[in-house]
C-alpha positions in Angstrom: 6.9 15.0 7.8 7.2 13.5 11.3 3.6 14.6 12.3 1.9 12.9 9.3 -1.5 11.5 10.1 -1.5 8.5 7.8 1.1 5.9 6.9 1.1 3.7 3.8 3.0 0.6 4.7 3.9 -2.9 3.7 6.4 -5.6 5.0 7.7 -5.8 1.4 9.1 -3.0 -0.8 6.4 -1.1 -2.7 6.4 0.3 -6.2 3.9 2.2 -8.3 3.4 5.2 -10.5 2.5 7.6 -7.6 5.2 6.6 -5.2 8.0 9.2 -4.8 10.6 6.5 -3.7 10.2 3.1 -5.3 11.3 0.2 -3.0 10.5 1.9 0.3 8.3 0.1 2.8 6.3 3.1 4.1 5.3 6.6 3.3 3.8 9.3 5.6 1.0 11.5 4.4 -1.4 14.2 5.8 -4.3 13.5 3.5 -6.5 10.3 4.0 -7.8 10.2 0.4 -4.3 10.7 -1.0 -3.0 7.9 1.2 -5.7 5.5 0.1 -5.2 6.3 -3.6 -1.4 5.9 -3.2 -2.0 2.4 -1.6 -4.6 1.4 -4.2 -2.3 2.2 -7.1 0.8 0.6 -5.7 2.0 -3.0 -5.5 4.7 -4.9 -3.6 7.9 -6.6 -4.8 7.4 -9.6 -4.9 3.8 -9.1 -6.2 0.9 -10.2 -4.0 1.6 -8.9 -0.5 -0.5 -6.6 1.6 -0.4 -2.8 1.5 -2.1 -1.0 4.4 -3.1 2.6 5.2 -2.8 3.3 9.0 -4.2 6.2 10.9 -1.1 7.0 13.0 -2.7 8.6 16.1 -5.0 5.5 16.7 -2.9 2.9 14.8 -6.2 1.7 13.1 -5.9 0.2 9.6 -8.3 2.2 7.5 -7.5 0.5 4.1 -5.8 -2.7 3.0 -5.3 -4.4 -0.3 -3.4 -7.3 -1.8 -2.6 -7.8 -5.5 -4.9 -9.8 -7.7 -3.5 -13.1 -8.9 -2.7 -12.5 -12.6 -1.9 -16.2 -13.3 -4.2 -17.7 -16.0 -6.7 -20.1 -14.5 -7.1 -23.7 -15.8 -10.6 -25.2 -16.3 -10.7 -26.7 -12.7 -10.4 -23.3 -10.9 
């Protein structure tokens, strides 16, 4: 898989139901839609850090996400 077109990456270990290797910091894929779905369904450990999909030939970030804060909000939020 060295010629993969897209890279799902994070500076922190990723986990999720679609990831083949939990705890890895990047995955290489050939399909843009699959790379975006994989990133969208994944999260980092610790939770809340960015996950990006990068188009490898151009190094452009085509998708990025961070986890939603799941902490309950007080009345002054």
